[in-house]
N, C-alpha and C positions, 0 to 999 in steps of 0.2 A: 372912584371917589375915595378920598382919604378921610375916613371916619374911624376914629379910634374906639373900638368896642369897650376897652377898659375905662376910657374917659367917660363914656356914656353911663356905664354901670356905676362908676364912682359918683357921678353927678346925681344919679338916681338914689344911691345909698345915702349921700349927704342930705338929700332932700327929705329922706325918711327918718333921719336921726331925731331923737327926742329934743324938743324945744325949737326945731327948725321946720316943722311941718307936722301934719297929722300922722299918728302912729300907723304902722301897717295894719290893714284890716284883713289881709289874707296872706299869712306866711307861706301857704302852699303856692299861691300865685307867684310870690317873689322867688321862691325856690325854683319854680318851673321856668320863669323868665331867666334866672341866672344860669340854669343848666342849658337852656336853649341858646343863649348868647354865647356861652362857652363852647358849645358844639359848633355853632356857626363860625366863631372866630377861628377855631381849629381847622374847619373845612376851608375857610377863606385862605388861611395860611398855606395849606396844601396846594390849593389852586394857584396861589400867587407864585409858588416855587415853579410849578409846571408852566405857568404862563410866562414867567421870566425866561425859562429855557426855550420856549417857543419863539419868543421875541428875538432871542439871540440867533436862533436858527433862521428866522425870517431875515435878519440883517445879513447873515452869511449867504443865504440864497440870493438876496438882492445884489450883494457884492459880486457873487459868482456870475450872475446874469450880466451885469455891467462889464465885467472882465471878458466874458465870452463874446459879447457884442463888439467890444473894442477890438478883440482879435479878429472877429469876423470882418470888420471894416478894413483892418490891415490886410487880411487875406484877399479881400475883394479888390483893394488897390493893387496888390501884387498881380492878381489875375488880369486886371485891366491893362496893366503895363506890359505883361507878357503877351497878351493878345494884340496890343498895338504894335509891339516889336515884331511879333509873328507876321502880322499883316504887312508891315514894312519890308521884312525880309522876303516874303513871298513875291511882292511886287518887284523888288530889286532882282530877284532870281530870274524873272522873266527876261530881263535885258542883260543879264550878266553873261560874260563869255563862258564857253564850255569848260575852260580850265578852272573856273571858280565855282562851277555848279556843285561839285561835291561838298565844298565848304559851306555853301548856302544851305544845302540839304541837311547837313549836320546841325547847323544853327537853327534851321526851321524845326527839325525834330526835337531839339533841346527845348525851344520855347513852347512848342506845342505840348510837350510833356509837362513843362513847368506850369502852363496855364491849366492843364487838366488836373495836376496835383493841387494847385491852389483852389480850384473849384471844388474838389472833393473835400479838402480840409475846411473850406468855407462852409460847406453844407453840414459837416460834422459839428462845427461851432454853432451854426444856426439851431441844430437839433438840441445841443446842450443848453443854449440860451432859452429855448422853448421849454425844456424840462425844468430849468431853474424857475421860470415863471410859474409853471404848474405847481412846483414845490412851494413857492411863495404864496400862491393863492390858497393852497390847501392849509398851510400854516396860518394864514390870515383868517381863514374860516374858523379855525379853532380859537384863535386869539379873540375874535368877536364873541364867541361863546363865553369865554372867561370874562371879558369886559362886561357883558350883559349880566352874568352871574354876580360879579362884584357889585354892580349897580343895584341889583335887586336885593342882595343880602345886606347892603348898606342901608337901604330903605327899611328892610325888615328889622335890623338892629335898632334903628332910630325909633321905630314904632314900639319895639319891646322896651326901650328906655322910657318912653311915654307911658307904657302899660305899667311899669314899676311905680311910676309917680301917681297915676290915676287909679290903679287897682281895679281896672275894668277887664273882666274876662273876655268880653266881646272884642275888645281891642287886641287882646292876645290872639284870639281866633283870626282877626283880620290880618295880623302880622304874619300868620302862617301862609297866607296867599303868596306874597312875594318871597317868603322863605322857600315854599315848595318849588316855585318856578326858578328861583336862584340856585337851589341845590340841583334841580334838573339840568340847568344849563352848565353848571360846574361839572356834573357827572358826564354830560355830553362832551365837554372839552377834554376831560380826563380819559374817557373811553373812546373818543373819536366817533361819537354817534352823529348821524346826519340830522341834527336838529338845529335849525338856523332860521329864526324869525326875521326874514329879510326886511320886512317893513319897519320893524322896531330898530333893527341895526342901522338902516339908512336914516332913520329919524335921529338916532344918537350920533351918527357919524358927522 
């Protein structure tokens, strides 16, 4: 969510200026709100930097996975061609004259080794592609945590802006609920904690 904390604070401040609205009834509440918003904005900025790095890593993992699968398909094609050639040579060798037997055996050995080599390299690429997928999934797990943190903290800051206008302590207390969960999810993303409300993430996806 693109909510500018500074804009919300400025709107609240302007609404409380003399002549434009009722004077502040609780300077302590205003100060508390201002400090809370400043801390949340700083925390969101830190999470944003980390999340951007994670998104870049996800893009790299996705590109690597596609490259490895493309090479896998190429190796698979080479293996199939080698196997087909091998089968053809083995059949031809059955009816070939004795003078050509050695040449056929050399060609058969060559293509048998080629097919085995391509099969081995193909399996290595499959394992690399699977590892890329696991890396992507792990990074996406943390990206979801940052997305949820961003959404919750944006809601909290909006509620704090309304608190500055209404001067209601109970509304400030209510704003601490999404604040707490938002900070928790942000810390989970930063620390790699296994906290992932799947139901909420699927709802927002």
